N, C-alpha and C positions, 0 to 999 in steps of 0.2 A: 637210648637206642635199644634197651633191653626189651621194650614193648614192640619194637619194630618187627614186622612179620613178613616182609617181602620174600626173604629167602627160606622161611619156614614152610614146611609142608608142600613144597613144590617139587615135583619129580624132576630128575635130571634128564634133559633131552638127549636122546641117542640118535645116531645116524643110522638110517635103515641100511641093511646090508647091500641093497641094490644101488644105493646112491654113492657116487664117487666122492672121495674126500679131496680137499684142496691139494694135499700132497701128491695125489695121483696125477695131477696136471703138471707137476714140476718134473723137469728132467733130472735124472739121477746123475750125480757127479761121476766122472770117470774114475775107475778103480786103478787106472794105470799109474805107476810110480813116476812116469815121465811127465804126466800132466802138470803138476805144480812147477816143474822146471820150465816147461814150455810156456806156461802162463806168466812166469817171472820174466822170461825173455821177451815176451810180447809186451808186457807192462813196461819194461825198460825201453823197448823200441818206440812205444807210444809216447813215453816221457821225452825221449830224444826228438821225436817228430815234432812235438809241441814246443820244446825248448829251442831247438836249432832253427826250425822254420818259423818260429814265433806264431804258432797256431793256437787258437783257443782250446782249452782242455776238453771242452764239450764237443769239439769236432770229431773226436774218435768215437763218440756215441751216436753220431748221425747215421742215417740209413745209407747215405751215399758212401761213407767211409766203410761201413760194414759190407756193402755190396762189393767195393773194391777189394777188401780183404778176402771175401769169398771167391772172387774171380782169380786172385793171386794163388789161393790154395788150390783151386781147380787147375790152374796152369801148371803148378808144380806137380800135381798128381798126374797130369797128362804128359808133360814134357820132361819131368824129372828135375833133379837139382842142378844139373850141369848148365842150364840156361842162365844167361846173364840177365839180371832183373832190368837193367837199363835198356836192354833190347826190347823188352816187353812194354815198358811204359811209353806212352805217346809223348810227342813234343808238345809244349804248351800251346803252340799255334794250332795244332791239330785239335786240341781240346777246345780252344776258342772258336774254331770253325764249327765244331759239332754241338756246341752249347746252343746255338741258334736253332738247329734242327730239333733239339730236345724241347726248347721253349715253344716252337711252333706246334710240335706234336702235342704237348701238354695243353695248349690252348684249344686245339680241335677236339679234345676229349671232353 
């Protein structure tokens, strides 16, 4: 390998100053000291959701679950913390009736 010259005499490539680096596309982590505690509580709640309701671990990574989480965060921001969560969540039969509407809508798209 002493005669190998692939890395010899080649200039090191640099990123032009006007080009964005990959790290600029990443969101910066929150500097809040509460963030790790909140993330820990969310992780514990996701573990409980999967274990108690016998749900696949992958279900918390789905877009539907993430949309539900966003809506619950929005509801808390709008209504405050005094609202009972069970009052916000729909009955399973309501979900069942509305699934058909979603399927028909998706088919027409």
